[in-house]
Every structure is written in structure tokens, then in C-alpha cells.
OpenMM code with the backbone's topology and positions (N, CA, C; nanometers):
from openmm import Vec3, app, unit

residues = "THR ILE SER PHE GLU GLY ALA TYR ALA VAL VAL THR LEU THR THR GLU GLN GLY GLN ILE PHE THR MET ARG LEU ASN ASN ASP GLY SER VAL PRO ARG ILE GLU GLU GLY GLU ASN ILE LYS VAL ARG PHE ASN ARG GLU ASN ALA PHE LEU LEU LYS ASN GLY GLY THR PRO VAL ALA".split()
positions = [
    Vec3(1.4337, 0.2388, -0.3455),
    Vec3(1.4946, 0.1106, -0.3760),
    Vec3(1.4892, 0.0229, -0.2528),
    Vec3(1.5030, -0.1053, -0.2738),
    Vec3(1.5083, -0.1985, -0.1613),
    Vec3(1.6238, -0.2941, -0.1844),
    Vec3(1.6968, -0.3223, -0.0784),
    Vec3(1.8054, -0.4190, -0.0852),
    Vec3(1.8059, -0.4958, 0.0460),
    Vec3(1.8896, -0.5955, 0.0550),
    Vec3(1.8924, -0.6783, 0.1745),
    Vec3(2.0335, -0.6861, 0.2292),
    Vec3(2.0451, -0.6723, 0.3625),
    Vec3(2.1728, -0.6832, 0.4331),
    Vec3(2.1535, -0.7809, 0.5477),
    Vec3(2.1861, -0.9046, 0.5251),
    Vec3(2.1722, -1.0041, 0.6301),
    Vec3(2.0299, -1.0127, 0.6812),
    Vec3(2.0091, -0.9788, 0.8087),
    Vec3(1.8780, -0.9905, 0.8714),
    Vec3(1.7908, -0.8673, 0.8505),
    Vec3(1.8304, -0.7759, 0.7641),
    Vec3(1.7547, -0.6523, 0.7448),
    Vec3(1.7239, -0.6285, 0.5977),
    Vec3(1.6050, -0.5740, 0.5737),
    Vec3(1.5722, -0.5180, 0.4430),
    Vec3(1.5991, -0.3689, 0.4544),
    Vec3(1.6649, -0.3124, 0.3566),
    Vec3(1.6992, -0.1703, 0.3586),
    Vec3(1.6173, -0.1002, 0.2511),
    Vec3(1.5338, -0.0036, 0.2935),
    Vec3(1.4493, 0.0721, 0.2019),
    Vec3(1.5050, 0.2134, 0.1936),
    Vec3(1.5332, 0.2594, 0.0734),
    Vec3(1.5845, 0.3947, 0.0524),
    Vec3(1.4826, 0.4737, -0.0280),
    Vec3(1.4381, 0.5856, 0.0274),
    Vec3(1.3411, 0.6723, -0.0388),
    Vec3(1.4071, 0.8061, -0.0685),
    Vec3(1.3805, 0.8621, -0.1863),
    Vec3(1.4330, 0.9929, -0.2238),
    Vec3(1.3165, 1.0863, -0.2510),
    Vec3(1.3157, 1.2033, -0.1849),
    Vec3(1.2078, 1.3000, -0.2041),
    Vec3(1.2327, 1.3821, -0.3298),
    Vec3(1.1309, 1.4567, -0.3708),
    Vec3(1.1450, 1.5441, -0.4869),
    Vec3(1.2507, 1.6517, -0.4631),
    Vec3(1.2763, 1.6861, -0.3364),
    Vec3(1.3770, 1.7866, -0.3028),
    Vec3(1.5172, 1.7260, -0.2928),
    Vec3(1.5294, 1.5963, -0.3163),
    Vec3(1.6599, 1.5314, -0.3132),
    Vec3(1.7010, 1.4764, -0.1782),
    Vec3(1.6138, 1.4852, -0.0767),
    Vec3(1.6456, 1.4270, 0.0532),
    Vec3(1.6385, 1.2750, 0.0412),
    Vec3(1.7272, 1.2066, 0.1109),
    Vec3(1.7305, 1.0608, 0.1064),
    Vec3(1.7003, 1.0071, 0.2460),
    Vec3(1.6032, 0.9178, 0.2547),
    Vec3(1.5666, 0.8524, 0.3794),
    Vec3(1.5971, 0.7040, 0.3644),
    Vec3(1.6729, 0.6491, 0.4589),
    Vec3(1.7050, 0.5073, 0.4564),
    Vec3(1.6476, 0.4430, 0.5811),
    Vec3(1.5736, 0.3341, 0.5619),
    Vec3(1.5136, 0.2618, 0.6734),
    Vec3(1.5608, 0.1178, 0.6701),
    Vec3(1.5998, 0.0668, 0.7856),
    Vec3(1.6376, -0.0739, 0.7967),
    Vec3(1.5221, -0.1462, 0.8644),
    Vec3(1.4681, -0.2450, 0.7971),
    Vec3(1.3541, -0.3198, 0.8469),
    Vec3(1.3973, -0.4614, 0.8805),
    Vec3(1.3452, -0.5145, 0.9907),
    Vec3(1.3738, -0.6514, 1.0285),
    Vec3(1.3304, -0.7439, 0.9156),
    Vec3(1.4190, -0.8295, 0.8710),
    Vec3(1.3904, -0.9229, 0.7625),
    Vec3(1.3952, -1.0645, 0.8194),
    Vec3(1.3066, -1.0915, 0.9167),
    Vec3(1.3102, -1.2202, 0.9856),
    Vec3(1.2233, -1.3265, 0.9194),
    Vec3(1.1683, -1.2978, 0.8024),
    Vec3(1.0864, -1.3951, 0.7310),
    Vec3(0.9411, -1.3948, 0.7722),
    Vec3(0.9005, -1.3046, 0.8625),
    Vec3(0.7619, -1.3032, 0.9106),
    Vec3(0.6691, -1.2233, 0.8197),
    Vec3(0.7234, -1.1555, 0.7198),
    Vec3(0.6411, -1.0791, 0.6261),
    Vec3(0.6590, -1.1384, 0.4868),
    Vec3(0.5624, -1.1163, 0.3974),
    Vec3(0.5752, -1.1718, 0.2621),
    Vec3(0.7003, -1.1193, 0.1918),
    Vec3(0.7514, -1.1982, 0.1006),
    Vec3(0.8697, -1.1602, 0.0225),
    Vec3(0.8413, -1.0328, -0.0563),
    Vec3(0.9390, -0.9431, -0.0610),
    Vec3(0.9276, -0.8180, -0.1354),
    Vec3(1.0136, -0.8309, -0.2604),
    Vec3(0.9521, -0.8122, -0.3753),
    Vec3(1.0246, -0.8204, -0.5017),
    Vec3(1.0710, -0.6818, -0.5444),
    Vec3(1.1819, -0.6748, -0.6155),
    Vec3(1.2326, -0.5477, -0.6660),
    Vec3(1.1288, -0.4835, -0.7574),
    Vec3(1.1036, -0.3539, -0.7373),
    Vec3(1.0062, -0.2801, -0.8175),
    Vec3(0.8642, -0.2883, -0.7658),
    Vec3(0.8411, -0.3672, -0.6630),
    Vec3(0.7079, -0.3850, -0.6062),
    Vec3(0.6717, -0.2652, -0.5183),
    Vec3(0.5452, -0.2265, -0.5189),
    Vec3(0.4979, -0.1208, -0.4296),
    Vec3(0.4819, -0.1775, -0.2895),
    Vec3(0.5258, -0.1004, -0.1899),
    Vec3(0.5126, -0.1432, -0.0513),
    Vec3(0.4622, -0.0268, 0.0323),
    Vec3(0.4039, -0.0585, 0.1478),
    Vec3(0.3686, 0.0428, 0.2468),
    Vec3(0.4762, 0.0389, 0.3545),
    Vec3(0.5189, 0.1563, 0.3965),
    Vec3(0.6226, 0.1657, 0.4988),
    Vec3(0.5632, 0.2330, 0.6208),
    Vec3(0.5731, 0.1672, 0.7369),
    Vec3(0.5271, 0.2250, 0.8630),
    Vec3(0.6452, 0.2273, 0.9590),
    Vec3(0.6536, 0.3324, 1.0383),
    Vec3(0.7571, 0.3361, 1.1401),
    Vec3(0.7082, 0.4203, 1.2561),
    Vec3(0.7632, 0.3947, 1.3739),
    Vec3(0.7303, 0.4723, 1.4926),
    Vec3(0.8285, 0.5871, 1.5053),
    Vec3(0.7764, 0.7046, 1.5299),
    Vec3(0.8622, 0.8222, 1.5451),
    Vec3(0.9664, 0.8005, 1.6544),
    Vec3(0.9303, 0.7271, 1.7590),
    Vec3(1.0220, 0.7036, 1.8703),
    Vec3(1.1417, 0.6188, 1.8282),
    Vec3(1.1275, 0.5405, 1.7211),
    Vec3(1.2341, 0.4507, 1.6777),
    Vec3(1.3090, 0.5033, 1.5559),
    Vec3(1.2900, 0.6303, 1.5234),
    Vec3(1.3522, 0.6867, 1.4036),
    Vec3(1.4361, 0.8085, 1.4405),
    Vec3(1.5324, 0.8394, 1.3575),
    Vec3(1.6074, 0.9634, 1.3729),
    Vec3(1.6447, 1.0136, 1.2341),
    Vec3(1.6659, 1.1430, 1.2245),
    Vec3(1.7042, 1.2056, 1.0985),
    Vec3(1.8531, 1.2333, 1.0991),
    Vec3(1.9132, 1.2262, 0.9817),
    Vec3(2.0548, 1.2585, 0.9678),
    Vec3(2.0702, 1.3818, 0.8808),
    Vec3(2.1589, 1.4715, 0.9220),
    Vec3(2.1961, 1.5847, 0.8381),
    Vec3(2.2928, 1.5339, 0.7311),
    Vec3(2.3270, 1.6220, 0.6373),
    Vec3(2.4316, 1.5876, 0.5407),
    Vec3(2.5572, 1.5494, 0.6168),
    Vec3(2.6205, 1.4430, 0.5759),
    Vec3(2.7408, 1.3979, 0.6442),
    Vec3(2.7125, 1.2962, 0.7530),
    Vec3(2.5854, 1.2646, 0.7790),
    Vec3(2.5521, 1.1610, 0.8747),
    Vec3(2.5469, 1.2044, 1.0192),
    Vec3(2.5382, 1.3336, 1.0469),
    Vec3(2.5292, 1.3813, 1.1844),
    Vec3(2.3851, 1.3711, 1.2332),
    Vec3(2.3585, 1.2980, 1.3431),
    Vec3(2.2206, 1.2872, 1.3923),
    Vec3(2.1622, 1.4230, 1.4302),
    Vec3(2.0339, 1.4392, 1.4029),
    Vec3(1.9601, 1.5600, 1.4391),
    Vec3(1.8805, 1.5291, 1.5643),
    Vec3(1.8894, 1.6134, 1.6656),
    Vec3(1.8169, 1.5901, 1.7919),
    Vec3(1.6680, 1.6096, 1.7735),
] * unit.nanometer
topology = app.Topology()
chain = topology.addChain("A")
for resn in residues:
    res = topology.addResidue(resn, chain)
    for name in ("N", "CA", "C"):
        topology.addAtom(name, app.Element.getBySymbol(name[0]), res)
């Protein structure tokens, strides 16, 4: 799913195993508008990401 929070687009992905990944993307207007239900490509740098365990505890 995709939603918007102020200056960020929030992308939530759910795996077949039930894991949920949430990414906050800069929504500064420099990329084309994303419509609900539209297919998108998601890129991220490993250095700028972290995983959360159940309960929101960061994983090192």
C-alpha cells in the first residue's frame, strides 16, 4: 500500500510469510505522482535502511 504523511510517501510491503516492510520516501514533488494501485519500483540503499523485529526493536 502507499499513503502520504506530510513530506513523505509511505510504502508498506507484506511478504508471503507475513513480514511487513515500511519505507518512508521523500515526497518533495521531484518524482511523478503515484496513484493508489499503481505499480512502482522501489530502490533503497542498504546503508540507509534498518530492520525491525516484532514490537519495533531495531535489529543491528
